[in-house]
TIVO-2410 file (N, C-alpha, C; in nm, 3 decimals):
# residues 192
REC num residu      c1      c2      c3 atome chaine
REC   1      M   0.084  -0.118   0.000     N      A
REC   1      M   0.000   0.000   0.000    CA      A
REC   1      M   0.089   0.124   0.000     C      A
REC   2      T   0.029   0.235  -0.034     N      A
REC   2      T   0.105   0.360  -0.037    CA      A
REC   2      T   0.035   0.463   0.051     C      A
REC   3      V   0.106   0.571   0.075     N      A
REC   3      V   0.047   0.683   0.150    CA      A
REC   3      V  -0.074   0.736   0.074     C      A
REC   4      E  -0.066   0.739  -0.059     N      A
REC   4      E  -0.181   0.786  -0.139    CA      A
REC   4      E  -0.302   0.697  -0.120     C      A
REC   5      D  -0.279   0.565  -0.108     N      A
REC   5      D  -0.390   0.472  -0.086    CA      A
REC   5      D  -0.463   0.502   0.045     C      A
REC   6      I  -0.386   0.526   0.152     N      A
REC   6      I  -0.450   0.554   0.280    CA      A
REC   6      I  -0.517   0.692   0.279     C      A
REC   7      K  -0.458   0.787   0.206     N      A
REC   7      K  -0.522   0.919   0.194    CA      A
REC   7      K  -0.657   0.905   0.125     C      A
REC   8      D  -0.665   0.824   0.021     N      A
REC   8      D  -0.792   0.802  -0.048    CA      A
REC   8      D  -0.897   0.745   0.047     C      A
REC   9      Q  -0.859   0.645   0.125     N      A
REC   9      Q  -0.954   0.584   0.219    CA      A
REC   9      Q  -1.003   0.685   0.322     C      A
REC  10      F  -0.911   0.760   0.378     N      A
REC  10      F  -0.948   0.856   0.482    CA      A
REC  10      F  -1.028   0.973   0.425     C      A
REC  11      E  -0.999   1.011   0.302     N      A
REC  11      E  -1.076   1.120   0.239    CA      A
REC  11      E  -1.223   1.082   0.231     C      A
REC  12      T  -1.249   0.960   0.192     N      A
REC  12      T  -1.387   0.913   0.178    CA      A
REC  12      T  -1.452   0.882   0.312     C      A
REC  13      N  -1.385   0.806   0.396     N      A
REC  13      N  -1.448   0.750   0.516    CA      A
REC  13      N  -1.431   0.831   0.643     C      A
REC  14      V  -1.342   0.930   0.643     N      A
REC  14      V  -1.321   1.011   0.764    CA      A
REC  14      V  -1.338   1.160   0.734     C      A
REC  15      F  -1.260   1.212   0.639     N      A
REC  15      F  -1.263   1.356   0.613    CA      A
REC  15      F  -1.397   1.401   0.555     C      A
REC  16      G  -1.459   1.320   0.470     N      A
REC  16      G  -1.591   1.355   0.416    CA      A
REC  16      G  -1.694   1.371   0.527     C      A
REC  17      P  -1.714   1.268   0.611     N      A
REC  17      P  -1.807   1.284   0.722    CA      A
REC  17      P  -1.768   1.398   0.817     C      A
REC  18      F  -1.638   1.414   0.840     N      A
REC  18      F  -1.593   1.521   0.930    CA      A
REC  18      F  -1.631   1.659   0.876     C      A
REC  19      R  -1.613   1.680   0.746     N      A
REC  19      R  -1.651   1.809   0.687    CA      A
REC  19      R  -1.801   1.836   0.703     C      A
REC  20      L  -1.881   1.733   0.682     N      A
REC  20      L  -2.026   1.748   0.697    CA      A
REC  20      L  -2.062   1.777   0.842     C      A
REC  21      I  -2.000   1.706   0.934     N      A
REC  21      I  -2.025   1.728   1.077    CA      A
REC  21      I  -1.989   1.871   1.115     C      A
REC  22      L  -1.873   1.918   1.068     N      A
REC  22      L  -1.833   2.056   1.098    CA      A
REC  22      L  -1.938   2.157   1.052     C      A
REC  23      S  -2.003   2.128   0.941     N      A
REC  23      S  -2.099   2.225   0.888    CA      A
REC  23      S  -2.233   2.223   0.960     C      A
REC  24      V  -2.270   2.111   1.022     N      A
REC  24      V  -2.403   2.104   1.084    CA      A
REC  24      V  -2.402   2.117   1.237     C      A
REC  25      V  -2.292   2.084   1.301     N      A
REC  25      V  -2.290   2.083   1.448    CA      A
REC  25      V  -2.318   2.220   1.511     C      A
REC  26      P  -2.263   2.331   1.462     N      A
REC  26      P  -2.293   2.458   1.529    CA      A
REC  26      P  -2.443   2.488   1.536     C      A
REC  27      G  -2.515   2.463   1.427     N      A
REC  27      G  -2.659   2.487   1.428    CA      A
REC  27      G  -2.731   2.393   1.522     C      A
REC  28      M  -2.692   2.267   1.522     N      A
REC  28      M  -2.754   2.169   1.613    CA      A
REC  28      M  -2.729   2.208   1.758     C      A
REC  29      R  -2.607   2.244   1.787     N      A
REC  29      R  -2.570   2.282   1.924    CA      A
REC  29      R  -2.650   2.404   1.967     C      A
REC  30      N  -2.662   2.504   1.879     N      A
REC  30      N  -2.737   2.625   1.912    CA      A
REC  30      N  -2.886   2.596   1.933     C      A
REC  31      R  -2.942   2.503   1.856     N      A
REC  31      R  -3.082   2.466   1.871    CA      A
REC  31      R  -3.105   2.376   1.991     C      A
REC  32      G  -2.998   2.306   2.035     N      A
REC  32      G  -3.012   2.209   2.143    CA      A
REC  32      G  -3.078   2.081   2.096     C      A
REC  33      D  -3.061   2.050   1.968     N      A
REC  33      D  -3.126   1.932   1.913    CA      A
REC  33      D  -3.057   1.894   1.783     C      A
REC  34      G  -3.045   1.765   1.759     N      A
REC  34      G  -2.989   1.717   1.633    CA      A
REC  34      G  -2.947   1.572   1.645     C      A
REC  35      I  -2.928   1.511   1.529     N      A
REC  35      I  -2.887   1.371   1.523    CA      A
REC  35      I  -2.780   1.356   1.417     C      A
REC  36      I  -2.671   1.292   1.453     N      A
REC  36      I  -2.565   1.257   1.358    CA      A
REC  36      I  -2.563   1.105   1.350     C      A
REC  37      V  -2.574   1.053   1.228     N      A
REC  37      V  -2.567   0.909   1.205    CA      A
REC  37      V  -2.451   0.884   1.110     C      A
REC  38      N  -2.351   0.814   1.156     N      A
REC  38      N  -2.236   0.779   1.072    CA      A
REC  38      N  -2.242   0.630   1.040     C      A
REC  39      V  -2.228   0.598   0.912     N      A
REC  39      V  -2.225   0.459   0.870    CA      A
REC  39      V  -2.080   0.414   0.868     C      A
REC  40      S  -2.048   0.329   0.963     N      A
REC  40      S  -1.915   0.273   0.974    CA      A
REC  40      S  -1.918   0.134   0.911     C      A
REC  41      S  -1.869   0.036   0.983     N      A
REC  41      S  -1.862  -0.101   0.932    CA      A
REC  41      S  -1.819  -0.191   1.047     C      A
REC  42      L  -1.851  -0.319   1.035     N      A
REC  42      L  -1.794  -0.415   1.129    CA      A
REC  42      L  -1.642  -0.405   1.124     C      A
REC  43      A  -1.588  -0.369   1.008     N      A
REC  43      A  -1.443  -0.353   0.992    CA      A
REC  43      A  -1.389  -0.240   1.078     C      A
REC  44      G  -1.475  -0.154   1.129     N      A
REC  44      G  -1.432  -0.051   1.222    CA      A
REC  44      G  -1.418  -0.102   1.364     C      A
REC  45      R  -1.452  -0.226   1.386     N      A
REC  45      R  -1.440  -0.288   1.517    CA      A
REC  45      R  -1.349  -0.410   1.516     C      A
REC  46      V  -1.341  -0.478   1.399     N      A
REC  46      V  -1.264  -0.601   1.387    CA      A
REC  46      V  -1.186  -0.595   1.256     C      A
REC  47      G  -1.054  -0.598   1.266     N      A
REC  47      G  -0.970  -0.596   1.147    CA      A
REC  47      G  -0.961  -0.734   1.083     C      A
REC  48      A  -0.927  -0.736   0.955     N      A
REC  48      A  -0.910  -0.862   0.882    CA      A
REC  48      A  -0.789  -0.848   0.790     C      A
REC  49      P  -0.729  -0.960   0.751     N      A
REC  49      P  -0.616  -0.954   0.660    CA      A
REC  49      P  -0.651  -0.878   0.533     C      A
REC  50      L  -0.555  -0.801   0.483     N      A
REC  50      L  -0.565  -0.729   0.356    CA      A
REC  50      L  -0.672  -0.621   0.357     C      A
REC  51      N  -0.716  -0.581   0.473     N      A
REC  51      N  -0.823  -0.483   0.485    CA      A
REC  51      N  -0.782  -0.368   0.576     C      A
REC  52      G  -0.652  -0.353   0.597     N      A
REC  52      G  -0.601  -0.259   0.697    CA      A
REC  52      G  -0.638  -0.114   0.673     C      A
REC  53      L  -0.627  -0.066   0.549     N      A
REC  53      L  -0.656   0.076   0.524    CA      A
REC  53      L  -0.804   0.104   0.543     C      A
REC  54      Y  -0.890   0.017   0.491     N      A
REC  54      Y  -1.034   0.034   0.508    CA      A
REC  54      Y  -1.069   0.029   0.657     C      A
REC  55      S  -1.019  -0.072   0.727     N      A
REC  55      S  -1.047  -0.084   0.870    CA      A
REC  55      S  -0.996   0.036   0.947     C      A
REC  56      A  -0.877   0.083   0.914     N      A
REC  56      A  -0.821   0.200   0.983    CA      A
REC  56      A  -0.912   0.321   0.967     C      A
REC  57      S  -0.964   0.340   0.846     N      A
REC  57      S  -1.051   0.455   0.823    CA      A
REC  57      S  -1.183   0.439   0.899     C      A
REC  58      K  -1.235   0.319   0.906     N      A
REC  58      K  -1.360   0.297   0.979    CA      A
REC  58      K  -1.337   0.302   1.130     C      A
REC  59      Y  -1.222   0.255   1.179     N      A
REC  59      Y  -1.187   0.271   1.321    CA      A
REC  59      Y  -1.183   0.420   1.355     C      A
REC  60      A  -1.124   0.500   1.265     N      A
REC  60      A  -1.116   0.645   1.288    CA      A
REC  60      A  -1.256   0.707   1.295     C      A
REC  61      L  -1.345   0.666   1.205     N      A
REC  61      L  -1.482   0.716   1.207    CA      A
REC  61      L  -1.553   0.674   1.336     C      A
REC  62      E  -1.525   0.553   1.382     N      A
REC  62      E  -1.581   0.505   1.509    CA      A
REC  62      E  -1.534   0.594   1.625     C      A
REC  63      A  -1.405   0.622   1.630     N      A
REC  63      A  -1.350   0.705   1.739    CA      A
REC  63      A  -1.407   0.846   1.734     C      A
REC  64      L  -1.413   0.904   1.615     N      A
REC  64      L  -1.471   1.037   1.599    CA      A
REC  64      L  -1.617   1.038   1.646     C      A
REC  65      S  -1.693   0.939   1.606     N      A
REC  65      S  -1.835   0.931   1.641    CA      A
REC  65      S  -1.855   0.912   1.790     C      A
REC  66      E  -1.775   0.824   1.851     N      A
REC  66      E  -1.788   0.801   1.995    CA      A
REC  66      E  -1.755   0.928   2.072     C      A
REC  67      T  -1.653   0.999   2.028     N      A
REC  67      T  -1.616   1.124   2.093    CA      A
REC  67      T  -1.726   1.228   2.078     C      A
REC  68      L  -1.784   1.237   1.959     N      A
REC  68      L  -1.896   1.330   1.938    CA      A
REC  68      L  -2.013   1.296   2.029     C      A
REC  69      H  -2.037   1.167   2.049     N      A
REC  69      H  -2.144   1.122   2.139    CA      A
REC  69      H  -2.125   1.185   2.278     C      A
REC  70      Y  -2.003   1.181   2.328     N      A
REC  70      Y  -1.975   1.238   2.460    CA      A
REC  70      Y  -1.979   1.392   2.458     C      A
REC  71      E  -1.923   1.451   2.356     N      A
REC  71      E  -1.912   1.597   2.351    CA      A
REC  71      E  -2.043   1.667   2.320     C      A
REC  72      L  -2.126   1.607   2.235     N      A
REC  72      L  -2.246   1.676   2.188    CA      A
REC  72      L  -2.373   1.637   2.264     C      A
REC  73      G  -2.369   1.526   2.335     N      A
REC  73      G  -2.487   1.484   2.411    CA      A
REC  73      G  -2.533   1.590   2.509     C      A
REC  74      H  -2.439   1.661   2.567     N      A
REC  74      H  -2.469   1.769   2.661    CA      A
REC  74      H  -2.557   1.876   2.598     C      A
REC  75      F  -2.543   1.895   2.466     N      A
REC  75      F  -2.617   1.999   2.393    CA      A
REC  75      F  -2.744   1.945   2.329     C      A
REC  76      G  -2.781   1.820   2.359     N      A
REC  76      G  -2.902   1.762   2.301    CA      A
REC  76      G  -2.883   1.703   2.163     C      A
REC  77      V  -2.759   1.684   2.123     N      A
REC  77      V  -2.729   1.627   1.991    CA      A
REC  77      V  -2.689   1.481   2.010     C      A
REC  78      R  -2.764   1.391   1.946     N      A
REC  78      R  -2.735   1.248   1.954    CA      A
REC  78      R  -2.642   1.206   1.840     C      A
REC  79      T  -2.556   1.110   1.869     N      A
REC  79      T  -2.468   1.052   1.767    CA      A
REC  79      T  -2.487   0.902   1.768     C      A
REC  80      H  -2.502   0.844   1.650     N      A
REC  80      H  -2.521   0.700   1.636    CA      A
REC  80      H  -2.426   0.647   1.529     C      A
REC  81      I  -2.380   0.524   1.550     N      A
REC  81      I  -2.289   0.458   1.457    CA      A
REC  81      I  -2.357   0.333   1.404     C      A
REC  82      I  -2.366   0.322   1.273     N      A
REC  82      I  -2.424   0.204   1.208    CA      A
REC  82      I  -2.308   0.117   1.162     C      A
REC  83      E  -2.311  -0.011   1.199     N      A
REC  83      E  -2.199  -0.102   1.174    CA      A
REC  83      E  -2.244  -0.226   1.096     C      A
REC  84      P  -2.256  -0.213   0.964     N      A
REC  84      P  -2.294  -0.330   0.884    CA      A
REC  84      P  -2.180  -0.429   0.870     C      A
REC  85      G  -2.219  -0.555   0.856     N      A
REC  85      G  -2.124  -0.658   0.814    CA      A
REC  85      G  -2.129  -0.663   0.662     C      A
REC  86      G  -2.137  -0.783   0.605     N      A
REC  86      G  -2.150  -0.797   0.460    CA      A
REC  86      G  -2.284  -0.745   0.412     C      A
REC  87      I  -2.283  -0.672   0.303     N      A
REC  87      I  -2.405  -0.614   0.247    CA      A
REC  87      I  -2.417  -0.657   0.100     C      A
REC  88      E  -2.538  -0.689   0.058     N      A
REC  88      E  -2.564  -0.729  -0.081    CA      A
REC  88      E  -2.557  -0.607  -0.172     C      A
REC  89      T  -2.436  -0.568  -0.206     N      A
REC  89      T  -2.411  -0.459  -0.300    CA      A
REC  89      T  -2.295  -0.501  -0.389     C      A
REC  90      P  -2.269  -0.428  -0.496     N      A
REC  90      P  -2.153  -0.459  -0.580    CA      A
REC  90      P  -2.023  -0.400  -0.525     C      A
REC  91      F  -2.016  -0.375  -0.394     N      A
REC  91      F  -1.898  -0.315  -0.331    CA      A
REC  91      F  -1.770  -0.390  -0.369     C      A
REC  92      Q  -1.770  -0.521  -0.352     N      A
REC  92      Q  -1.650  -0.599  -0.378    CA      A
REC  92      Q  -1.607  -0.588  -0.525     C      A
REC  93      A  -1.704  -0.592  -0.615     N      A
REC  93      A  -1.672  -0.586  -0.758    CA      A
REC  93      A  -1.623  -0.447  -0.799     C      A
REC  94      N  -1.661  -0.345  -0.725     N      A
REC  94      N  -1.626  -0.208  -0.763    CA      A
REC  94      N  -1.507  -0.150  -0.688     C      A
REC  95      R  -1.453  -0.225  -0.592     N      A
REC  95      R  -1.341  -0.169  -0.516    CA      A
REC  95      R  -1.215  -0.171  -0.600     C      A
REC  96      R  -1.125  -0.079  -0.568     N      A
REC  96      R  -0.997  -0.068  -0.638    CA      A
REC  96      R  -0.893  -0.146  -0.558     C      A
REC  97      L  -0.842  -0.253  -0.617     N      A
REC  97      L  -0.740  -0.333  -0.550    CA      A
REC  97      L  -0.604  -0.269  -0.570     C      A
REC  98      V  -0.523  -0.273  -0.466     N      A
REC  98      V  -0.388  -0.218  -0.473    CA      A
REC  98      V  -0.289  -0.321  -0.419     C      A
REC  99      G  -0.162  -0.298  -0.446     N      A
REC  99      G  -0.057  -0.383  -0.393    CA      A
REC  99      G  -0.074  -0.528  -0.435     C      A
REC 100      A  -0.047  -0.619  -0.342     N      A
REC 100      A  -0.055  -0.762  -0.370    CA      A
REC 100      A  -0.196  -0.802  -0.409     C      A
REC 101      G  -0.298  -0.734  -0.355     N      A
REC 101      G  -0.436  -0.764  -0.390    CA      A
REC 101      G  -0.467  -0.739  -0.535     C      A
REC 102      A  -0.391  -0.652  -0.599     N      A
REC 102      A  -0.411  -0.620  -0.740    CA      A
REC 102      A  -0.330  -0.712  -0.831     C      A
REC 103      G  -0.266  -0.812  -0.773     N      A
REC 103      G  -0.190  -0.907  -0.851    CA      A
REC 103      G  -0.043  -0.877  -0.863     C      A
REC 104      Q   0.003  -0.771  -0.798     N      A
REC 104      Q   0.145  -0.739  -0.800    CA      A
REC 104      Q   0.218  -0.840  -0.711     C      A
REC 105      E   0.331  -0.885  -0.759     N      A
REC 105      E   0.411  -0.979  -0.679    CA      A
REC 105      E   0.459  -0.907  -0.553     C      A
REC 106      S   0.444  -0.972  -0.440     N      A
REC 106      S   0.486  -0.912  -0.314    CA      A
REC 106      S   0.509  -1.022  -0.211     C      A
REC 107      P   0.563  -0.985  -0.097     N      A
REC 107      P   0.579  -1.083   0.011    CA      A
REC 107      P   0.444  -1.137   0.060     C      A
REC 108      Y   0.333  -1.071   0.023     N      A
REC 108      Y   0.201  -1.109   0.072    CA      A
REC 108      Y   0.120  -1.188  -0.031     C      A
REC 109      T   0.182  -1.224  -0.142     N      A
REC 109      T   0.110  -1.295  -0.248    CA      A
REC 109      T   0.046  -1.423  -0.196     C      A
REC 110      D   0.116  -1.499  -0.114     N      A
REC 110      D   0.058  -1.622  -0.060    CA      A
REC 110      D  -0.061  -1.594   0.029     C      A
REC 111      L  -0.055  -1.487   0.109     N      A
REC 111      L  -0.169  -1.450   0.193    CA      A
REC 111      L  -0.288  -1.410   0.106     C      A
REC 112      V  -0.263  -1.335   0.000     N      A
REC 112      V  -0.371  -1.294  -0.091    CA      A
REC 112      V  -0.440  -1.418  -0.148     C      A
REC 113      K  -0.363  -1.515  -0.191     N      A
REC 113      K  -0.420  -1.639  -0.248    CA      A
REC 113      K  -0.500  -1.714  -0.142     C      A
REC 114      Q  -0.446  -1.724  -0.022     N      A
REC 114      Q  -0.515  -1.794   0.085    CA      A
REC 114      Q  -0.645  -1.721   0.122     C      A
REC 115      W  -0.640  -1.589   0.128     N      A
REC 115      W  -0.760  -1.511   0.163    CA      A
REC 115      W  -0.866  -1.523   0.054     C      A
REC 116      Q  -0.824  -1.529  -0.072     N      A
REC 116      Q  -0.918  -1.548  -0.182    CA      A
REC 116      Q  -0.989  -1.682  -0.168     C      A
REC 117      T  -0.916  -1.786  -0.129     N      A
REC 117      T  -0.976  -1.917  -0.107    CA      A
REC 117      T  -1.079  -1.911   0.004     C      A
REC 118      V  -1.047  -1.841   0.113     N      A
REC 118      V  -1.141  -1.824   0.224    CA      A
REC 118      V  -1.266  -1.751   0.175     C      A
REC 119      T  -1.246  -1.643   0.100     N      A
REC 119      T  -1.358  -1.564   0.049    CA      A
REC 119      T  -1.449  -1.648  -0.039     C      A
REC 120      E  -1.389  -1.726  -0.128     N      A
REC 120      E  -1.468  -1.812  -0.217    CA      A
REC 120      E  -1.546  -1.915  -0.137     C      A
REC 121      R  -1.486  -1.972  -0.034     N      A
REC 121      R  -1.554  -2.071   0.048    CA      A
REC 121      R  -1.672  -2.009   0.123     C      A
REC 122      L  -1.651  -1.889   0.178     N      A
REC 122      L  -1.757  -1.823   0.256    CA      A
REC 122      L  -1.871  -1.774   0.167     C      A
REC 123      Q  -1.837  -1.726   0.047     N      A
REC 123      Q  -1.938  -1.667  -0.040    CA      A
REC 123      Q  -1.991  -1.765  -0.143     C      A
REC 124      G  -1.918  -1.870  -0.168     N      A
REC 124      G  -1.948  -1.957  -0.281    CA      A
REC 124      G  -1.866  -1.906  -0.399     C      A
REC 125      A  -1.806  -1.993  -0.472     N      A
REC 125      A  -1.713  -1.952  -0.578    CA      A
REC 125      A  -1.778  -1.858  -0.678     C      A
REC 126      G  -1.902  -1.883  -0.717     N      A
REC 126      G  -1.969  -1.797  -0.814    CA      A
REC 126      G  -1.990  -1.657  -0.761     C      A
REC 127      A  -2.033  -1.646  -0.636     N      A
REC 127      A  -2.057  -1.514  -0.576    CA      A
REC 127      A  -1.926  -1.438  -0.562     C      A
REC 128      A  -1.821  -1.506  -0.517     N      A
REC 128      A  -1.692  -1.439  -0.500    CA      A
REC 128      A  -1.638  -1.390  -0.633     C      A
REC 129      A  -1.649  -1.473  -0.736     N      A
REC 129      A  -1.598  -1.434  -0.867    CA      A
REC 129      A  -1.672  -1.314  -0.924     C      A
REC 130      S  -1.802  -1.304  -0.892     N      A
REC 130      S  -1.879  -1.191  -0.943    CA      A
REC 130      S  -1.875  -1.070  -0.850     C      A
REC 131      G  -1.805  -1.084  -0.736     N      A
REC 131      G  -1.794  -0.972  -0.643    CA      A
REC 131      G  -1.915  -0.954  -0.555     C      A
REC 132      Q  -1.997  -1.057  -0.541     N      A
REC 132      Q  -2.119  -1.046  -0.462    CA      A
REC 132      Q  -2.092  -1.072  -0.315     C      A
REC 133      A  -2.184  -1.024  -0.231     N      A
REC 133      A  -2.177  -1.047  -0.086    CA      A
REC 133      A  -2.214  -1.192  -0.057     C      A
REC 134      P  -2.176  -1.243   0.060     N      A
REC 134      P  -2.210  -1.381   0.096    CA      A
REC 134      P  -2.360  -1.401   0.106     C      A
REC 135      A  -2.402  -1.525   0.085     N      A
REC 135      A  -2.543  -1.559   0.102    CA      A
REC 135      A  -2.586  -1.523   0.244     C      A
REC 136      G  -2.704  -1.468   0.258     N      A
REC 136      G  -2.753  -1.431   0.390    CA      A
REC 136      G  -2.704  -1.296   0.437     C      A
REC 137      A  -2.628  -1.224   0.354     N      A
REC 137      A  -2.581  -1.091   0.393    CA      A
REC 137      A  -2.700  -0.996   0.404     C      A
REC 138      A  -2.683  -0.891   0.479     N      A
REC 138      A  -2.787  -0.791   0.492    CA      A
REC 138      A  -2.803  -0.716   0.360     C      A
REC 139      T  -2.918  -0.653   0.344     N      A
REC 139      T  -2.944  -0.575   0.223    CA      A
REC 139      T  -2.929  -0.426   0.253     C      A
REC 140      P  -2.918  -0.344   0.149     N      A
REC 140      P  -2.916  -0.199   0.172    CA      A
REC 140      P  -3.042  -0.153   0.247     C      A
REC 141      E  -3.154  -0.220   0.221     N      A
REC 141      E  -3.279  -0.186   0.291    CA      A
REC 141      E  -3.268  -0.216   0.440     C      A
REC 142      D  -3.196  -0.323   0.474     N      A
REC 142      D  -3.174  -0.355   0.616    CA      A
REC 142      D  -3.095  -0.243   0.684     C      A
REC 143      V  -2.993  -0.193   0.615     N      A
REC 143      V  -2.912  -0.084   0.670    CA      A
REC 143      V  -2.999   0.041   0.685     C      A
REC 144      A  -3.079   0.071   0.584     N      A
REC 144      A  -3.167   0.189   0.590    CA      A
REC 144      A  -3.264   0.177   0.707     C      A
REC 145      A  -3.318   0.058   0.730     N      A
REC 145      A  -3.412   0.038   0.842    CA      A
REC 145      A  -3.344   0.065   0.976     C      A
REC 146      V  -3.218   0.025   0.988     N      A
REC 146      V  -3.145   0.049   1.113    CA      A
REC 146      V  -3.113   0.197   1.129     C      A
REC 147      V  -3.082   0.266   1.020     N      A
REC 147      V  -3.061   0.411   1.027    CA      A
REC 147      V  -3.189   0.478   1.078     C      A
REC 148      I  -3.303   0.438   1.023     N      A
REC 148      I  -3.432   0.495   1.068    CA      A
REC 148      I  -3.455   0.464   1.214     C      A
REC 149      E  -3.427   0.341   1.256     N      A
REC 149      E  -3.442   0.303   1.397    CA      A
REC 149      E  -3.356   0.393   1.486     C      A
REC 150      A  -3.232   0.415   1.446     N      A
REC 150      A  -3.142   0.501   1.526    CA      A
REC 150      A  -3.199   0.642   1.536     C      A
REC 151      I  -3.250   0.694   1.425     N      A
REC 151      I  -3.305   0.829   1.425    CA      A
REC 151      I  -3.431   0.836   1.512     C      A
REC 152      E  -3.521   0.740   1.494     N      A
REC 152      E  -3.649   0.745   1.564    CA      A
REC 152      E  -3.640   0.705   1.711     C      A
REC 153      T  -3.558   0.603   1.740     N      A
REC 153      T  -3.548   0.552   1.877    CA      A
REC 153      T  -3.429   0.612   1.950     C      A
REC 154      G  -3.314   0.609   1.887     N      A
REC 154      G  -3.194   0.671   1.941    CA      A
REC 154      G  -3.156   0.629   2.081     C      A
REC 155      D  -3.166   0.499   2.110     N      A
REC 155      D  -3.141   0.456   2.248    CA      A
REC 155      D  -3.003   0.396   2.271     C      A
REC 156      K  -2.917   0.394   2.167     N      A
REC 156      K  -2.781   0.344   2.187    CA      A
REC 156      K  -2.685   0.409   2.088     C      A
REC 157      L  -2.558   0.397   2.117     N      A
REC 157      L  -2.455   0.456   2.032    CA      A
REC 157      L  -2.432   0.373   1.906     C      A
REC 158      R  -2.419   0.241   1.921     N      A
REC 158      R  -2.382   0.154   1.809    CA      A
REC 158      R  -2.496   0.060   1.772     C      A
REC 159      Y  -2.511   0.040   1.640     N      A
REC 159      Y  -2.612  -0.049   1.585    CA      A
REC 159      Y  -2.546  -0.143   1.485     C      A
REC 160      L  -2.535  -0.270   1.519     N      A
REC 160      L  -2.483  -0.370   1.426    CA      A
REC 160      L  -2.592  -0.406   1.325     C      A
REC 161      V  -2.552  -0.434   1.200     N      A
REC 161      V  -2.647  -0.472   1.097    CA      A
REC 161      V  -2.601  -0.601   1.033     C      A
REC 162      G  -2.686  -0.702   1.037     N      A
REC 162      G  -2.658  -0.829   0.971    CA      A
REC 162      G  -2.620  -0.938   1.069     C      A
REC 163      Q  -2.657  -1.060   1.032     N      A
REC 163      Q  -2.627  -1.175   1.117    CA      A
REC 163      Q  -2.478  -1.196   1.133     C      A
REC 164      D  -2.401  -1.173   1.026     N      A
REC 164      D  -2.256  -1.192   1.036    CA      A
REC 164      D  -2.195  -1.093   1.134     C      A
REC 165      A  -2.240  -0.968   1.130     N      A
REC 165      A  -2.187  -0.867   1.222    CA      A
REC 165      A  -2.221  -0.903   1.366     C      A
REC 166      Q  -2.344  -0.947   1.388     N      A
REC 166      Q  -2.386  -0.987   1.523    CA      A
REC 166      Q  -2.301  -1.104   1.574     C      A
REC 167      M  -2.284  -1.205   1.489     N      A
REC 167      M  -2.209  -1.324   1.529    CA      A
REC 167      M  -2.063  -1.292   1.559     C      A
REC 168      I  -2.000  -1.215   1.471     N      A
REC 168      I  -1.858  -1.185   1.489    CA      A
REC 168      I  -1.837  -1.098   1.613     C      A
REC 169      M  -1.922  -0.997   1.635     N      A
REC 169      M  -1.905  -0.912   1.753    CA      A
REC 169      M  -1.936  -0.986   1.882     C      A
REC 170      T  -2.031  -1.079   1.878     N      A
REC 170      T  -2.059  -1.160   1.997    CA      A
REC 170      T  -1.935  -1.241   2.034     C      A
REC 171      A  -1.874  -1.303   1.933     N      A
REC 171      A  -1.751  -1.380   1.958    CA      A
REC 171      A  -1.639  -1.289   2.004     C      A
REC 172      R  -1.625  -1.173   1.940     N      A
REC 172      R  -1.515  -1.081   1.973    CA      A
REC 172      R  -1.525  -1.034   2.118     C      A
REC 173      R  -1.646  -1.003   2.162     N      A
REC 173      R  -1.666  -0.954   2.299    CA      A
REC 173      R  -1.640  -1.062   2.404     C      A
REC 174      A  -1.659  -1.188   2.367     N      A
REC 174      A  -1.648  -1.297   2.462    CA      A
REC 174      A  -1.506  -1.352   2.475     C      A
REC 175      M  -1.415  -1.305   2.390     N      A
REC 175      M  -1.282  -1.365   2.384    CA      A
REC 175      M  -1.172  -1.262   2.403     C      A
REC 176      T  -1.058  -1.311   2.445     N      A
REC 176      T  -0.938  -1.228   2.444    CA      A
REC 176      T  -0.893  -1.212   2.300     C      A
REC 177      D  -0.798  -1.123   2.276     N      A
REC 177      D  -0.744  -1.107   2.141    CA      A
REC 177      D  -0.690  -1.239   2.088     C      A
REC 178      E  -0.615  -1.309   2.172     N      A
REC 178      E  -0.553  -1.434   2.130    CA      A
REC 178      E  -0.657  -1.542   2.100     C      A
REC 179      Q  -0.759  -1.551   2.185     N      A
REC 179      Q  -0.865  -1.649   2.162    CA      A
REC 179      Q  -0.941  -1.619   2.032     C      A
REC 180      F  -0.970  -1.491   2.010     N      A
REC 180      F  -1.045  -1.453   1.890    CA      A
REC 180      F  -0.964  -1.484   1.765     C      A
REC 181      E  -0.835  -1.448   1.766     N      A
REC 181      E  -0.750  -1.477   1.650    CA      A
REC 181      E  -0.745  -1.627   1.624     C      A
REC 182      S  -0.727  -1.705   1.729     N      A
REC 182      S  -0.720  -1.849   1.713    CA      A
REC 182      S  -0.851  -1.905   1.657     C      A
REC 183      A  -0.963  -1.857   1.709     N      A
REC 183      A  -1.094  -1.903   1.661    CA      A
REC 183      A  -1.115  -1.866   1.514     C      A
REC 184      M  -1.079  -1.743   1.479     N      A
REC 184      M  -1.097  -1.701   1.340    CA      A
REC 184      M  -1.005  -1.779   1.246     C      A
REC 185      R  -0.880  -1.798   1.286     N      A
REC 185      R  -0.789  -1.877   1.202    CA      A
REC 185      R  -0.843  -2.018   1.183     C      A
REC 186      S  -0.894  -2.077   1.289     N      A
REC 186      S  -0.949  -2.211   1.282    CA      A
REC 186      S  -1.074  -2.216   1.194     C      A
REC 187      Q  -1.167  -2.126   1.216     N      A
REC 187      Q  -1.292  -2.122   1.139    CA      A
REC 187      Q  -1.267  -2.094   0.991     C      A
REC 188      L  -1.172  -2.004   0.964     N      A
REC 188      L  -1.146  -1.965   0.825    CA      A
REC 188      L  -1.043  -2.054   0.756     C      A
REC 189      G  -0.971  -2.133   0.834     N      A
REC 189      G  -0.870  -2.221   0.776    CA      A
REC 189      G  -0.745  -2.146   0.733     C      A
REC 190      L  -0.713  -2.038   0.803     N      A
REC 190      L  -0.593  -1.959   0.769    CA      A
REC 190      L  -0.470  -2.018   0.833     C      A
REC 191      T  -0.365  -2.035   0.754     N      A
REC 191      T  -0.239  -2.084   0.808    CA      A
REC 191      T  -0.130  -1.978   0.800     C      A
REC 192      W  -0.157  -1.863   0.739     N      A
REC 192      W  -0.061  -1.755   0.721    CA      A
REC 192      W  -0.016  -1.702   0.854     C      A
***
């Protein structure tokens, strides 16, 4: 990866939301009312191989959102974080691969091949080849429904979306870092 690659990720997933927040918070604070909903990702809570830049940007959005929750709640402004797992969109097919993921020879080529095998197994070879989300993934409508729930109910900071996100976070919360890594390596069949 390059510095430009991480700048691209942060421009989209951190700086974009930050600019919007900067423009609306003063009015919300002055009114004593408002809602900020940031769409993060399960990747903002749990990192995965070959996903470091994306996860880093979503972790940053998570930290920014959690801090806003503490800072703006006093003024009547609620902050909510939406954390989808896999979503039935063409995201995978439309992403820009860089480094070893783009087929460039690197020290990580074997990991890329192993991760591709895991992805194909989890999604089914046809779905993985076409860039589709795994079977049973949440839909964009599911995410929209959770955004509406956060706006209308607003009773918690974080909202997981999808069975995969629920399952992974349940396991993550119940285990130490070492236990979680071991369980994931075992479940996914990773030897890297």
